[in-house]
N, C-alpha and C positions, 0 to 999 in steps of 0.2 A: 461120476463120469469124468471129472476133471483129473482125478488121480490116474485113471485109465489113460487119458490123453497124455499125460506126463510120462507115464511108463512107456507108451508106444513111441513117443518122441525120443526118449532116452535110448530105447532099444534100437531105434532106427539110426540115431546118431552114432551109436557104438558100431553098428554094422557097417555104416558108411566109412567110418574111421578105420575099421579093420579090413575094409574091402571085402566084406563077406556078402557077396552078391546074392547068395541063396537066402540069407536072413533078410536082406532088403526086400526081396520078392515076397517072402512069407509075411513080413510086416505090412507090405502094401496090400496083400490080399486080405489081411485082417482089417485094415482100414476100409477097404471096399465093402466088406461085410458089415462093418459098423455103420457105414453110410446108408446101407440098405434099411437099417433099423432106427436111425437117429430121429426121424420125425415122430416116431412113436413115443419118444421121451418128452414131447411137448404138446400133450393134448390141451384143448381149451380149458382154462381154469386151473392149470397146474402150477402157476406161479406161486412161490412160497417165500418166506422170510429168508430162508437159508440158501435160496437159489441166487445165482449170478445172472440168470436170464433176465433180459429186459422185456418190458411189456410190448415192445415193438415187434417181438416175434409173432404175436397173434394179430396185431394191428397191420402188419406187413407180411402176412403169411405167404403170399405169392412170391414175394422177394426172398424171404427166408428159406422157403422150401426149394429154391434153386441151388442153394449152397451145397447140399450133399452131393449132387451130381458133379459140381465143379471140383470138389475134393476127390470124389471117386475117379474122375478123369485124370487128375493130377497124379493120383496113386497108381493108376494103370500105366501112365507114361513113365513114371519112375521104375515100376516093375519091369517095363520093356527094356529100359536102359541098363537095369541091373542084369537082366537075363542075357543081354548082349555083352556084359562085362565091360561096358563103356564108362570108365571112372569119371571122365569129364562130364558126360551126359547125365550121369547119376547126380553129380553136384548141382547141375542146372535144374534138373527135374526135382531134386529135393527142395531147392529154394522155391520153385514154383508150387510145390505142395504146401510149404509153409505159408506162402502168400494166399493160397486158396483157403487154408484154415484161418489165417488171420483176417481175411475178408469177412468172414462170418462173425468171428469173435469180436472184432472191433465194432461191428454194427449192432450185434445182438446179445452182447455179454458185457456186464458191468466190470470195471477193473477190480482186481483183488483188493480187499480192504487192507489199508496200511497197518502193519504190526506196530506195536508200541514204540516208544523212543529208543 
């Protein structure tokens, strides 16, 4: 899942840099579709050694389960700005999307392990 997130972020960054509003809309649509399924990736008891998910996901399920809608809404707003071709609004809405993602990741995902020296 993490590699998928990085790929989407990189693709979205490139589309914004290139002012490719159509690609921005497409990526936002993909993000919205992913948010429709995200909670399915966290069934009770699915925590594993390889996962960066925190146990708080299940302990605070009501809070955790609100995050996909926040991300979905931010992606919708970015798509609207892109559809309008509003470069400044795209930058503002992209930042808001990043904050929506970060809100969940900071609360419910452990930091990446540090790589050797």
